[in-house]
GUVO-134256 format. One record per atom (N, C-alpha, C): residue number from 1; atom name; x negated, y, z negated. Coordinates in nm, 4 decimals, padded with zeros to 6 digits. Layout:
% residues N
NUM, CA, X, Y, Z
...
This chain:
% residues 207
1, N, 02.1556, -04.8415, -01.7139
1, CA, 02.1838, -04.7688, -01.8376
1, C, 02.2535, -04.6374, -01.8061
2, N, 02.3540, -04.6020, -01.8857
2, CA, 02.4225, -04.4758, -01.8602
2, C, 02.3590, -04.3639, -01.9388
3, N, 02.4144, -04.2421, -01.9226
3, CA, 02.3529, -04.1241, -01.9833
3, C, 02.3603, -04.1261, -02.1346
4, N, 02.4497, -04.2043, -02.1913
4, CA, 02.4589, -04.2081, -02.3372
4, C, 02.3501, -04.2948, -02.3990
5, N, 02.2910, -04.3834, -02.3193
5, CA, 02.1863, -04.4698, -02.3739
5, C, 02.0468, -04.4245, -02.3339
6, N, 02.0350, -04.3483, -02.2250
6, CA, 01.9064, -04.2966, -02.1805
6, C, 01.9165, -04.1456, -02.1688
7, N, 01.8543, -04.0758, -02.2616
7, CA, 01.8741, -03.9314, -02.2681
7, C, 01.7578, -03.8509, -02.2111
8, N, 01.6433, -03.9129, -02.1911
8, CA, 01.5267, -03.8387, -02.1434
8, C, 01.4204, -03.9376, -02.0999
9, N, 01.3220, -03.8942, -02.0207
9, CA, 01.2110, -03.9826, -01.9856
9, C, 01.1288, -04.0121, -02.1113
10, N, 01.0989, -04.1352, -02.1334
10, CA, 01.0227, -04.1721, -02.2521
10, C, 01.0998, -04.2688, -02.3387
11, N, 01.0544, -04.2853, -02.4607
11, CA, 01.1183, -04.3793, -02.5527
11, C, 01.2494, -04.3230, -02.6041
12, N, 01.3594, -04.3949, -02.5820
12, CA, 01.4897, -04.3558, -02.6347
12, C, 01.5186, -04.4378, -02.7595
13, N, 01.5618, -04.3711, -02.8650
13, CA, 01.5811, -04.4397, -02.9926
13, C, 01.7044, -04.5286, -02.9949
14, N, 01.8031, -04.4948, -02.9146
14, CA, 01.9234, -04.5783, -02.9097
14, C, 02.0231, -04.5429, -03.0191
15, N, 02.1405, -04.6034, -03.0095
15, CA, 02.2503, -04.5680, -03.1000
15, C, 02.2241, -04.6100, -03.2436
16, N, 02.1305, -04.7000, -03.2651
16, CA, 02.0995, -04.7411, -03.4019
16, C, 02.0447, -04.6246, -03.4839
17, N, 01.9955, -04.5222, -03.4151
17, CA, 01.9410, -04.4066, -03.4852
17, C, 02.0364, -04.2874, -03.4838
18, N, 02.1541, -04.3082, -03.4295
18, CA, 02.2617, -04.2102, -03.4396
18, C, 02.2239, -04.0679, -03.4092
19, N, 02.2179, -03.9864, -03.5139
19, CA, 02.1980, -03.8424, -03.4988
19, C, 02.0669, -03.8099, -03.4277
20, N, 01.9607, -03.8816, -03.4600
20, CA, 01.8316, -03.8543, -03.3965
20, C, 01.8373, -03.8813, -03.2466
21, N, 01.9103, -03.9845, -03.2075
21, CA, 01.9248, -04.0156, -03.0652
21, C, 01.9972, -03.9026, -02.9932
22, N, 02.0987, -03.8471, -03.0554
22, CA, 02.1737, -03.7370, -02.9953
22, C, 02.0886, -03.6101, -02.9899
23, N, 02.0179, -03.5831, -03.0997
23, CA, 01.9397, -03.4591, -03.1073
23, C, 01.8213, -03.4587, -03.0123
24, N, 01.7760, -03.5765, -02.9714
24, CA, 01.6551, -03.5844, -02.8906
24, C, 01.6725, -03.5313, -02.7491
25, N, 01.7948, -03.5282, -02.6993
25, CA, 01.8147, -03.4944, -02.5581
25, C, 01.7580, -03.3566, -02.5239
26, N, 01.8048, -03.2527, -02.5920
26, CA, 01.7585, -03.1180, -02.5593
26, C, 01.6155, -03.0953, -02.6066
27, N, 01.5818, -03.1452, -02.7267
27, CA, 01.4485, -03.1215, -02.7815
27, C, 01.3396, -03.1838, -02.6948
28, N, 01.3593, -03.3083, -02.6562
28, CA, 01.2563, -03.3773, -02.5791
28, C, 01.2508, -03.3241, -02.4364
29, N, 01.3663, -03.2910, -02.3785
29, CA, 01.3656, -03.2328, -02.2433
29, C, 01.2894, -03.1002, -02.2443
30, N, 01.3146, -03.0173, -02.3448
30, CA, 01.2428, -02.8902, -02.3550
30, C, 01.0934, -02.9101, -02.3705
31, N, 01.0553, -03.0149, -02.4441
31, CA, 00.9132, -03.0420, -02.4630
31, C, 00.8490, -03.0897, -02.3335
32, N, 00.9225, -03.1658, -02.2530
32, CA, 00.8719, -03.2064, -02.1219
32, C, 00.8446, -03.0837, -02.0343
33, N, 00.9335, -02.9840, -02.0402
33, CA, 00.9128, -02.8609, -01.9629
33, C, 00.7855, -02.7914, -02.0085
34, N, 00.7650, -02.7851, -02.1408
34, CA, 00.6421, -02.7254, -02.1941
34, C, 00.5198, -02.8016, -02.1459
35, N, 00.5269, -02.9343, -02.1437
35, CA, 00.4146, -03.0154, -02.0978
35, C, 00.3820, -02.9883, -01.9513
36, N, 00.4837, -02.9633, -01.8709
36, CA, 00.4597, -02.9339, -01.7299
36, C, 00.3851, -02.8015, -01.7145
37, N, 00.4155, -02.7044, -01.7987
37, CA, 00.3419, -02.5774, -01.7929
37, C, 00.1970, -02.5979, -01.8353
38, N, 00.1762, -02.6843, -01.9335
38, CA, 00.0402, -02.7169, -01.9765
38, C, -00.0359, -02.7883, -01.8657
39, N, 00.0339, -02.8724, -01.7915
39, CA, -00.0292, -02.9452, -01.6811
39, C, -00.0787, -02.8487, -01.5744
40, N, -00.0043, -02.7415, -01.5499
40, CA, -00.0464, -02.6413, -01.4518
40, C, -00.1779, -02.5761, -01.4952
41, N, -00.1897, -02.5454, -01.6247
41, CA, -00.3126, -02.4845, -01.6768
41, C, -00.4310, -02.5781, -01.6565
42, N, -00.4127, -02.7040, -01.6918
42, CA, -00.5218, -02.7992, -01.6733
42, C, -00.5550, -02.8174, -01.5253
43, N, -00.4535, -02.8162, -01.4398
43, CA, -00.4775, -02.8286, -01.2965
43, C, -00.5629, -02.7150, -01.2439
44, N, -00.5358, -02.5939, -01.2890
44, CA, -00.6159, -02.4783, -01.2470
44, C, -00.7597, -02.4898, -01.2963
45, N, -00.7766, -02.5388, -01.4198
45, CA, -00.9119, -02.5528, -01.4740
45, C, -00.9896, -02.6632, -01.4030
46, N, -00.9200, -02.7708, -01.3653
46, CA, -00.9855, -02.8754, -01.2857
46, C, -01.0326, -02.8181, -01.1525
47, N, -00.9468, -02.7394, -01.0870
47, CA, -00.9824, -02.6801, -00.9581
47, C, -01.1016, -02.5860, -00.9723
48, N, -01.1033, -02.5076, -01.0797
48, CA, -01.2148, -02.4159, -01.1042
48, C, -01.3443, -02.4934, -01.1262
49, N, -01.3357, -02.6005, -01.2043
49, CA, -01.4555, -02.6806, -01.2311
49, C, -01.5116, -02.7398, -01.1016
50, N, -01.4261, -02.7954, -01.0190
50, CA, -01.4718, -02.8560, -00.8934
50, C, -01.5382, -02.7506, -00.8048
51, N, -01.4804, -02.6294, -00.8032
51, CA, -01.5376, -02.5210, -00.7227
51, C, -01.6760, -02.4804, -00.7727
52, N, -01.6936, -02.4828, -00.9062
52, CA, -01.8192, -02.4356, -00.9644
52, C, -01.9206, -02.5466, -00.9893
53, N, -01.8938, -02.6675, -00.9429
53, CA, -01.9800, -02.7818, -00.9727
53, C, -02.1250, -02.7586, -00.9314
54, N, -02.1448, -02.6902, -00.8204
54, CA, -02.2817, -02.6649, -00.7751
54, C, -02.3399, -02.5342, -00.8255
55, N, -02.2638, -02.4585, -00.9026
55, CA, -02.3090, -02.3265, -00.9475
55, C, -02.3873, -02.3309, -01.0767
56, N, -02.5011, -02.4015, -01.0749
56, CA, -02.5808, -02.4148, -01.1977
56, C, -02.6758, -02.2976, -01.2201
57, N, -02.6962, -02.2154, -01.1182
57, CA, -02.7842, -02.0976, -01.1284
57, C, -02.9220, -02.1354, -01.1818
58, N, -02.9709, -02.2508, -01.1401
58, CA, -03.1038, -02.2933, -01.1850
58, C, -03.1069, -02.3533, -01.3239
59, N, -02.9931, -02.3586, -01.3891
59, CA, -02.9861, -02.4151, -01.5234
59, C, -02.9558, -02.5639, -01.5202
60, N, -02.9346, -02.6234, -01.6372
60, CA, -02.9067, -02.7681, -01.6416
60, C, -02.7727, -02.8010, -01.5777
61, N, -02.7688, -02.9156, -01.5093
61, CA, -02.6468, -02.9614, -01.4444
61, C, -02.5961, -03.0888, -01.5080
62, N, -02.4999, -03.1540, -01.4439
62, CA, -02.4405, -03.2758, -01.5000
62, C, -02.5423, -03.3847, -01.5320
63, N, -02.6412, -03.4041, -01.4446
63, CA, -02.7389, -03.5111, -01.4665
63, C, -02.8223, -03.4875, -01.5922
64, N, -02.8486, -03.3608, -01.6237
64, CA, -02.9292, -03.3285, -01.7412
64, C, -02.8468, -03.3280, -01.8697
65, N, -02.7180, -03.2980, -01.8602
65, CA, -02.6386, -03.2747, -01.9807
65, C, -02.5430, -03.3878, -02.0162
66, N, -02.4923, -03.4583, -01.9152
66, CA, -02.3888, -03.5583, -01.9419
66, C, -02.4497, -03.6935, -01.9778
67, N, -02.3850, -03.7581, -02.0729
67, CA, -02.4252, -03.8920, -02.1122
67, C, -02.3043, -03.9829, -02.0944
68, N, -02.3101, -04.0687, -01.9935
68, CA, -02.1946, -04.1498, -01.9573
68, C, -02.1515, -04.2434, -02.0704
69, N, -02.2463, -04.2971, -02.1434
69, CA, -02.2129, -04.3870, -02.2538
69, C, -02.1277, -04.3160, -02.3582
70, N, -02.1642, -04.1946, -02.3911
70, CA, -02.0895, -04.1164, -02.4901
70, C, -01.9487, -04.0861, -02.4406
71, N, -01.9366, -04.0460, -02.3127
71, CA, -01.8050, -04.0165, -02.2565
71, C, -01.7188, -04.1417, -02.2516
72, N, -01.7799, -04.2567, -02.2272
72, CA, -01.7058, -04.3833, -02.2243
72, C, -01.6521, -04.4178, -02.3629
73, N, -01.7322, -04.3951, -02.4663
73, CA, -01.6864, -04.4198, -02.6033
73, C, -01.5661, -04.3314, -02.6358
74, N, -01.5735, -04.2052, -02.5983
74, CA, -01.4624, -04.1133, -02.6220
74, C, -01.3375, -04.1593, -02.5472
75, N, -01.3574, -04.2084, -02.4255
75, CA, -01.2446, -04.2596, -02.3469
75, C, -01.1791, -04.3781, -02.4162
76, N, -01.2591, -04.4697, -02.4674
76, CA, -01.2060, -04.5870, -02.5363
76, C, -01.1298, -04.5462, -02.6631
77, N, -01.1821, -04.4485, -02.7351
77, CA, -01.1136, -04.4010, -02.8562
77, C, -00.9745, -04.3478, -02.8226
78, N, -00.9662, -04.2700, -02.7137
78, CA, -00.8357, -04.2137, -02.6770
78, C, -00.7414, -04.3194, -02.6217
79, N, -00.7937, -04.4102, -02.5408
79, CA, -00.7082, -04.5147, -02.4850
79, C, -00.6510, -04.6035, -02.5955
80, N, -00.7342, -04.6392, -02.6913
80, CA, -00.6857, -04.7224, -02.8016
80, C, -00.5860, -04.6448, -02.8865
81, N, -00.6115, -04.5142, -02.9066
81, CA, -00.5171, -04.4338, -02.9859
81, C, -00.3820, -04.4218, -02.9163
82, N, -00.3824, -04.4210, -02.7834
82, CA, -00.2567, -04.4169, -02.7094
82, C, -00.1794, -04.5470, -02.7301
83, N, -00.2515, -04.6585, -02.7339
83, CA, -00.1881, -04.7885, -02.7611
83, C, -00.1300, -04.7923, -02.9023
84, N, -00.2065, -04.7450, -03.0005
84, CA, -00.1581, -04.7500, -03.1384
84, C, -00.0383, -04.6568, -03.1585
85, N, -00.0368, -04.5424, -03.0887
85, CA, 00.0803, -04.4549, -03.0987
85, C, 00.2002, -04.5213, -03.0343
86, N, 00.1773, -04.5940, -02.9257
86, CA, 00.2869, -04.6690, -02.8646
86, C, 00.3437, -04.7723, -02.9601
87, N, 00.2577, -04.8400, -03.0347
87, CA, 00.3038, -04.9370, -03.1333
87, C, 00.3825, -04.8678, -03.2451
88, N, 00.3373, -04.7486, -03.2833
88, CA, 00.4109, -04.6725, -03.3842
88, C, 00.5494, -04.6336, -03.3324
89, N, 00.5574, -04.5952, -03.2051
89, CA, 00.6862, -04.5587, -03.1458
89, C, 00.7812, -04.6776, -03.1443
90, N, 00.7284, -04.7947, -03.1126
90, CA, 00.8123, -04.9151, -03.1138
90, C, 00.8565, -04.9504, -03.2555
91, N, 00.7675, -04.9304, -03.3513
91, CA, 00.8045, -04.9554, -03.4915
91, C, 00.9167, -04.8621, -03.5351
92, N, 00.9124, -04.7381, -03.4874
92, CA, 01.0191, -04.6428, -03.5184
92, C, 01.1503, -04.6856, -03.4547
93, N, 01.1453, -04.7202, -03.3263
93, CA, 01.2682, -04.7551, -03.2546
93, C, 01.3354, -04.8791, -03.3127
94, N, 01.2551, -04.9801, -03.3424
94, CA, 01.3136, -05.1065, -03.3867
94, C, 01.3172, -05.1202, -03.5387
95, N, 01.3016, -05.0057, -03.6064
95, CA, 01.3196, -04.9991, -03.7515
95, C, 01.2359, -05.1017, -03.8267
96, N, 01.1082, -05.1111, -03.7911
96, CA, 01.0177, -05.1951, -03.8681
96, C, 00.9989, -05.1330, -04.0067
97, N, 00.9356, -05.2063, -04.0955
97, CA, 00.9063, -05.1535, -04.2279
97, C, 00.8313, -05.0205, -04.2151
98, N, 00.8640, -04.9225, -04.2996
98, CA, 00.8015, -04.7908, -04.2898
98, C, 00.6502, -04.7998, -04.3010
99, N, 00.6017, -04.8950, -04.3782
99, CA, 00.4570, -04.9108, -04.3926
99, C, 00.3924, -04.9468, -04.2589
100, N, 00.4633, -05.0212, -04.1754
100, CA, 00.4105, -05.0565, -04.0439
100, C, 00.3968, -04.9307, -03.9583
101, N, 00.5003, -04.8486, -03.9568
101, CA, 00.4977, -04.7235, -03.8808
101, C, 00.3844, -04.6337, -03.9292
102, N, 00.3767, -04.6123, -04.0588
102, CA, 00.2735, -04.5252, -04.1150
102, C, 00.1349, -04.5825, -04.0870
103, N, 00.1207, -04.7134, -04.0953
103, CA, -00.0086, -04.7762, -04.0676
103, C, -00.0571, -04.7484, -03.9271
104, N, 00.0321, -04.7652, -03.8278
104, CA, -00.0060, -04.7364, -03.6896
104, C, -00.0388, -04.5889, -03.6713
105, N, 00.0370, -04.5001, -03.7367
105, CA, 00.0113, -04.3564, -03.7245
105, C, -00.1227, -04.3187, -03.7861
106, N, -00.1568, -04.3784, -03.8992
106, CA, -00.2853, -04.3491, -03.9631
106, C, -00.4009, -04.3972, -03.8757
107, N, -00.3885, -04.5149, -03.8169
107, CA, -00.4928, -04.5647, -03.7262
107, C, -00.5071, -04.4702, -03.6073
108, N, -00.3933, -04.4234, -03.5531
108, CA, -00.3966, -04.3276, -03.4420
108, C, -00.4697, -04.2007, -03.4814
109, N, -00.4396, -04.1510, -03.6009
109, CA, -00.5043, -04.0293, -03.6508
109, C, -00.6553, -04.0490, -03.6633
110, N, -00.6978, -04.1608, -03.7186
110, CA, -00.8411, -04.1868, -03.7350
110, C, -00.9120, -04.1942, -03.6001
111, N, -00.8471, -04.2554, -03.5013
111, CA, -00.9057, -04.2622, -03.3667
111, C, -00.9159, -04.1235, -03.3053
112, N, -00.8118, -04.0415, -03.3239
112, CA, -00.8155, -03.9048, -03.2733
112, C, -00.9257, -03.8232, -03.3380
113, N, -00.9419, -03.8372, -03.4694
113, CA, -01.0487, -03.7655, -03.5400
113, C, -01.1861, -03.8159, -03.4962
114, N, -01.1953, -03.9461, -03.4700
114, CA, -01.3209, -04.0012, -03.4191
114, C, -01.3570, -03.9421, -03.2840
115, N, -01.2568, -03.9256, -03.1988
115, CA, -01.2788, -03.8635, -03.0674
115, C, -01.3309, -03.7209, -03.0844
116, N, -01.2666, -03.6438, -03.1714
116, CA, -01.3064, -03.5044, -03.1914
116, C, -01.4490, -03.4961, -03.2444
117, N, -01.4813, -03.5800, -03.3441
117, CA, -01.6157, -03.5783, -03.4020
117, C, -01.7203, -03.6131, -03.2965
118, N, -01.6917, -03.7107, -03.2145
118, CA, -01.7864, -03.7530, -03.1106
118, C, -01.8043, -03.6429, -03.0071
119, N, -01.6948, -03.5758, -02.9713
119, CA, -01.7040, -03.4693, -02.8720
119, C, -01.7819, -03.3502, -02.9270
120, N, -01.7609, -03.3167, -03.0529
120, CA, -01.8360, -03.2064, -03.1136
120, C, -01.9856, -03.2369, -03.1157
121, N, -02.0191, -03.3613, -03.1422
121, CA, -02.1606, -03.4013, -03.1391
121, C, -02.2175, -03.3818, -02.9984
122, N, -02.1396, -03.4182, -02.8958
122, CA, -02.1846, -03.4006, -02.7573
122, C, -02.2069, -03.2530, -02.7254
123, N, -02.1135, -03.1670, -02.7696
123, CA, -02.1288, -03.0238, -02.7444
123, C, -02.2539, -02.9694, -02.8141
124, N, -02.2762, -03.0127, -02.9365
124, CA, -02.3946, -02.9683, -03.0101
124, C, -02.5220, -03.0090, -02.9355
125, N, -02.5241, -03.1304, -02.8835
125, CA, -02.6394, -03.1794, -02.8085
125, C, -02.6595, -03.0979, -02.6811
126, N, -02.5500, -03.0636, -02.6137
126, CA, -02.5602, -02.9825, -02.4925
126, C, -02.6154, -02.8441, -02.5243
127, N, -02.5686, -02.7833, -02.6329
127, CA, -02.6184, -02.6509, -02.6718
127, C, -02.7691, -02.6555, -02.6982
128, N, -02.8140, -02.7610, -02.7646
128, CA, -02.9560, -02.7723, -02.7987
128, C, -03.0423, -02.7893, -02.6740
129, N, -02.9818, -02.8330, -02.5636
129, CA, -03.0550, -02.8522, -02.4384
129, C, -03.0341, -02.7358, -02.3412
130, N, -02.9807, -02.6260, -02.3919
130, CA, -02.9623, -02.5068, -02.3095
130, C, -02.8322, -02.5029, -02.2327
131, N, -02.7404, -02.5942, -02.2618
131, CA, -02.6130, -02.5985, -02.1900
131, C, -02.5071, -02.5127, -02.2553
132, N, -02.5301, -02.3817, -02.2599
132, CA, -02.4342, -02.2888, -02.3199
132, C, -02.3452, -02.2308, -02.2112
133, N, -02.2219, -02.1914, -02.2439
133, CA, -02.1274, -02.1444, -02.1413
133, C, -02.1785, -02.0276, -02.0576
134, N, -02.2580, -01.9387, -02.1187
134, CA, -02.3026, -01.8189, -02.0464
134, C, -02.4182, -01.8473, -01.9497
135, N, -02.4690, -01.9707, -01.9485
135, CA, -02.5862, -02.0028, -01.8670
135, C, -02.5545, -02.0047, -01.7178
136, N, -02.4351, -02.0529, -01.6808
136, CA, -02.4023, -02.0633, -01.5381
136, C, -02.2517, -02.0743, -01.5200
137, N, -02.2081, -02.0580, -01.3947
137, CA, -02.0671, -02.0751, -01.3632
137, C, -02.0211, -02.2174, -01.3878
138, N, -02.1089, -02.3143, -01.3598
138, CA, -02.0765, -02.4545, -01.3845
138, C, -02.0465, -02.4783, -01.5319
139, N, -02.1322, -02.4282, -01.6191
139, CA, -02.1122, -02.4494, -01.7628
139, C, -01.9918, -02.3720, -01.8151
140, N, -01.9677, -02.2533, -01.7598
140, CA, -01.8491, -02.1778, -01.7994
140, C, -01.7220, -02.2558, -01.7652
141, N, -01.7190, -02.3147, -01.6456
141, CA, -01.6032, -02.3932, -01.6037
141, C, -01.5883, -02.5187, -01.6899
142, N, -01.7012, -02.5830, -01.7220
142, CA, -01.6966, -02.7030, -01.8060
142, C, -01.6395, -02.6702, -01.9436
143, N, -01.6896, -02.5624, -02.0046
143, CA, -01.6463, -02.5285, -02.1398
143, C, -01.5093, -02.4613, -02.1436
144, N, -01.4556, -02.4264, -02.0284
144, CA, -01.3158, -02.3811, -02.0232
144, C, -01.2214, -02.5004, -02.0211
145, N, -01.2659, -02.6103, -01.9582
145, CA, -01.1797, -02.7269, -01.9403
145, C, -01.1878, -02.8266, -02.0557
146, N, -01.3060, -02.8791, -02.0823
146, CA, -01.3196, -02.9917, -02.1757
146, C, -01.2876, -02.9526, -02.3200
147, N, -01.3405, -02.8418, -02.3736
147, CA, -01.3035, -02.8059, -02.5106
147, C, -01.1549, -02.7717, -02.5261
148, N, -01.0906, -02.7236, -02.4194
148, CA, -00.9466, -02.6969, -02.4285
148, C, -00.8712, -02.8269, -02.4549
149, N, -00.9127, -02.9332, -02.3875
149, CA, -00.8523, -03.0636, -02.4151
149, C, -00.8793, -03.1039, -02.5597
150, N, -01.0023, -03.0807, -02.6068
150, CA, -01.0350, -03.1126, -02.7450
150, C, -00.9508, -03.0341, -02.8449
151, N, -00.9234, -02.9082, -02.8137
151, CA, -00.8369, -02.8271, -02.9004
151, C, -00.6958, -02.8842, -02.9040
152, N, -00.6488, -02.9331, -02.7903
152, CA, -00.5169, -02.9975, -02.7869
152, C, -00.5147, -03.1219, -02.8757
153, N, -00.6212, -03.2024, -02.8679
153, CA, -00.6274, -03.3224, -02.9520
153, C, -00.6315, -03.2829, -03.0999
154, N, -00.7062, -03.1774, -03.1312
154, CA, -00.7115, -03.1285, -03.2693
154, C, -00.5734, -03.0859, -03.3171
155, N, -00.5017, -03.0106, -03.2325
155, CA, -00.3665, -02.9687, -03.2675
155, C, -00.2729, -03.0870, -03.2855
156, N, -00.2891, -03.1894, -03.2001
156, CA, -00.2065, -03.3093, -03.2115
156, C, -00.2342, -03.3826, -03.3421
157, N, -00.3609, -03.3858, -03.3834
157, CA, -00.3960, -03.4502, -03.5107
157, C, -00.3353, -03.3744, -03.6290
158, N, -00.3410, -03.2424, -03.6233
158, CA, -00.2809, -03.1614, -03.7299
158, C, -00.1304, -03.1857, -03.7360
159, N, -00.0666, -03.1921, -03.6198
159, CA, 00.0772, -03.2200, -03.6136
159, C, 00.1069, -03.3586, -03.6724
160, N, 00.0214, -03.4546, -03.6428
160, CA, 00.0413, -03.5896, -03.6948
160, C, 00.0285, -03.5919, -03.8473
161, N, -00.0682, -03.5179, -03.9016
161, CA, -00.0812, -03.5083, -04.0474
161, C, 00.0461, -03.4482, -04.1083
162, N, 00.0993, -03.3447, -04.0423
162, CA, 00.2226, -03.2818, -04.0918
162, C, 00.3397, -03.3797, -04.0897
163, N, 00.3483, -03.4610, -03.9838
163, CA, 00.4565, -03.5586, -03.9755
163, C, 00.4409, -03.6691, -04.0797
164, N, 00.3190, -03.7092, -04.1084
164, CA, 00.2963, -03.8061, -04.2148
164, C, 00.3406, -03.7480, -04.3490
165, N, 00.3174, -03.6182, -04.3667
165, CA, 00.3658, -03.5513, -04.4875
165, C, 00.5181, -03.5486, -04.4933
166, N, 00.5814, -03.5237, -04.3785
166, CA, 00.7277, -03.5254, -04.3734
166, C, 00.7829, -03.6634, -04.4082
167, N, 00.7178, -03.7680, -04.3574
167, CA, 00.7634, -03.9036, -04.3884
167, C, 00.7525, -03.9306, -04.5378
168, N, 00.6424, -03.8829, -04.5989
168, CA, 00.6224, -03.9052, -04.7423
168, C, 00.7252, -03.8304, -04.8265
169, N, 00.7620, -03.7094, -04.7832
169, CA, 00.8518, -03.6259, -04.8635
169, C, 00.9989, -03.6507, -04.8304
170, N, 01.0315, -03.6548, -04.6994
170, CA, 01.1713, -03.6612, -04.6571
170, C, 01.2130, -03.7967, -04.6016
171, N, 01.1173, -03.8855, -04.5805
171, CA, 01.1507, -04.0122, -04.5176
171, C, 01.1692, -03.9949, -04.3679
172, N, 01.2314, -04.0918, -04.3056
172, CA, 01.2531, -04.0865, -04.1607
172, C, 01.3856, -04.0182, -04.1300
173, N, 01.3906, -03.8859, -04.1554
173, CA, 01.5104, -03.8105, -04.1222
173, C, 01.5056, -03.7696, -03.9756
174, N, 01.6093, -03.7033, -03.9281
174, CA, 01.6193, -03.6677, -03.7863
174, C, 01.5052, -03.5781, -03.7383
175, N, 01.4691, -03.4695, -03.8111
175, CA, 01.3561, -03.3873, -03.7646
175, C, 01.2256, -03.4652, -03.7537
176, N, 01.2027, -03.5584, -03.8458
176, CA, 01.0799, -03.6380, -03.8402
176, C, 01.0797, -03.7292, -03.7189
177, N, 01.1927, -03.7939, -03.6923
177, CA, 01.2010, -03.8840, -03.5770
177, C, 01.1811, -03.8091, -03.4459
178, N, 01.2496, -03.6967, -03.4303
178, CA, 01.2349, -03.6212, -03.3052
178, C, 01.0952, -03.5611, -03.2937
179, N, 01.0345, -03.5267, -03.4081
179, CA, 00.8967, -03.4781, -03.4051
179, C, 00.8010, -03.5850, -03.3577
180, N, 00.8194, -03.7080, -03.4039
180, CA, 00.7347, -03.8189, -03.3592
180, C, 00.7527, -03.8463, -03.2104
181, N, 00.8745, -03.8320, -03.1606
181, CA, 00.8996, -03.8555, -03.0181
181, C, 00.8278, -03.7515, -02.9326
182, N, 00.8298, -03.6268, -02.9765
182, CA, 00.7634, -03.5217, -02.8996
182, C, 00.6115, -03.5336, -02.9092
183, N, 00.5632, -03.5668, -03.0280
183, CA, 00.4185, -03.5834, -03.0417
183, C, 00.3688, -03.7001, -02.9569
184, N, 00.4488, -03.8047, -02.9446
184, CA, 00.4103, -03.9184, -02.8601
184, C, 00.3907, -03.8733, -02.7147
185, N, 00.4797, -03.7865, -02.6673
185, CA, 00.4654, -03.7342, -02.5307
185, C, 00.3333, -03.6579, -02.5164
186, N, 00.3050, -03.5699, -02.6142
186, CA, 00.1804, -03.4929, -02.6102
186, C, 00.0590, -03.5850, -02.6150
187, N, 00.0627, -03.6844, -02.7022
187, CA, -00.0533, -03.7723, -02.7196
187, C, -00.0842, -03.8485, -02.5905
188, N, 00.0190, -03.9040, -02.5282
188, CA, -00.0030, -03.9789, -02.4040
188, C, -00.0435, -03.8854, -02.2902
189, N, 00.0111, -03.7642, -02.2902
189, CA, -00.0269, -03.6639, -02.1907
189, C, -00.1762, -03.6328, -02.2007
190, N, -00.2255, -03.6141, -02.3236
190, CA, -00.3669, -03.5836, -02.3433
190, C, -00.4553, -03.7001, -02.3013
191, N, -00.4046, -03.8205, -02.3173
191, CA, -00.4776, -03.9384, -02.2716
191, C, -00.4925, -03.9354, -02.1198
192, N, -00.3849, -03.9026, -02.0493
192, CA, -00.3890, -03.8948, -01.9028
192, C, -00.4846, -03.7844, -01.8571
193, N, -00.4794, -03.6683, -01.9238
193, CA, -00.5695, -03.5584, -01.8877
193, C, -00.7150, -03.5996, -01.9086
194, N, -00.7409, -03.6715, -02.0185
194, CA, -00.8785, -03.7135, -02.0434
194, C, -00.9279, -03.8110, -01.9366
195, N, -00.8424, -03.8989, -01.8893
195, CA, -00.8822, -03.9892, -01.7807
195, C, -00.9257, -03.9071, -01.6592
196, N, -00.8527, -03.7968, -01.6328
196, CA, -00.8927, -03.7067, -01.5252
196, C, -01.0270, -03.6424, -01.5531
197, N, -01.0491, -03.6003, -01.6783
197, CA, -01.1774, -03.5393, -01.7146
197, C, -01.2902, -03.6404, -01.7007
198, N, -01.2691, -03.7605, -01.7502
198, CA, -01.3731, -03.8631, -01.7423
198, C, -01.4071, -03.8954, -01.5961
199, N, -01.3032, -03.9032, -01.5124
199, CA, -01.3249, -03.9395, -01.3721
199, C, -01.3881, -03.8270, -01.2922
200, N, -01.3355, -03.7049, -01.3075
200, CA, -01.3793, -03.5924, -01.2258
200, C, -01.5037, -03.5246, -01.2818
201, N, -01.5004, -03.4968, -01.4123
201, CA, -01.6110, -03.4215, -01.4734
201, C, -01.7330, -03.5104, -01.4947
202, N, -01.7141, -03.6223, -01.5633
202, CA, -01.8296, -03.7048, -01.6004
202, C, -01.8747, -03.7980, -01.4864
203, N, -01.7845, -03.8843, -01.4401
203, CA, -01.8238, -03.9742, -01.3309
203, C, -01.8557, -03.8969, -01.2043
204, N, -01.7678, -03.8008, -01.1685
204, CA, -01.7923, -03.7210, -01.0481
204, C, -01.9172, -03.6359, -01.0583
205, N, -01.9392, -03.5782, -01.1778
205, CA, -02.0573, -03.4929, -01.1959
205, C, -02.1866, -03.5698, -01.1837
206, N, -02.1916, -03.6874, -01.2473
206, CA, -02.3136, -03.7683, -01.2412
206, C, -02.3349, -03.8264, -01.1013
207, N, -02.2231, -03.8613, -01.0335
207, CA, -02.2352, -03.9157, -00.8984
207, C, -02.2846, -03.8097, -00.8003
């Protein structure tokens, strides 16, 4: 494929989408750069968490606070939402009926909201068991990393609601298409980060 058909890493809309395909080059490349800066932040927080893993200061640790079943459910919610967003991206590229695109996006949104609700319940349970950030270095590191990911998912859900509003008002115009392409990058990125959290924080902590 030459540069006119492949403009950036990720889903390319192709010439059938004309203006949106052209506009995506700079917008999506810039968003990839932003994602790389976000990756550095998460990398630093992962390193901090690993360093502080044993710093419980006599307070509750991973074995007392983490529930693997709950973390697994959250993982499944995000993995499935990544699949449904991928289906929405394909519906956009291949010009499926708009109802198909919106349907996949709504399912993705519901899965994302389910993840957030489940995570908030976990945090509430941890607080009730004395797992507050000020209790130890371990808990401070945990609550610097995991809720930050949750805030990203919350922001992604808000962005998705806004894009659904754009589709309802303006249809699939160029800003809406490029917005969906960038949100897809963020959504899949958050899925990858969560796999790291599940593996390092939950599985590693309990092990």
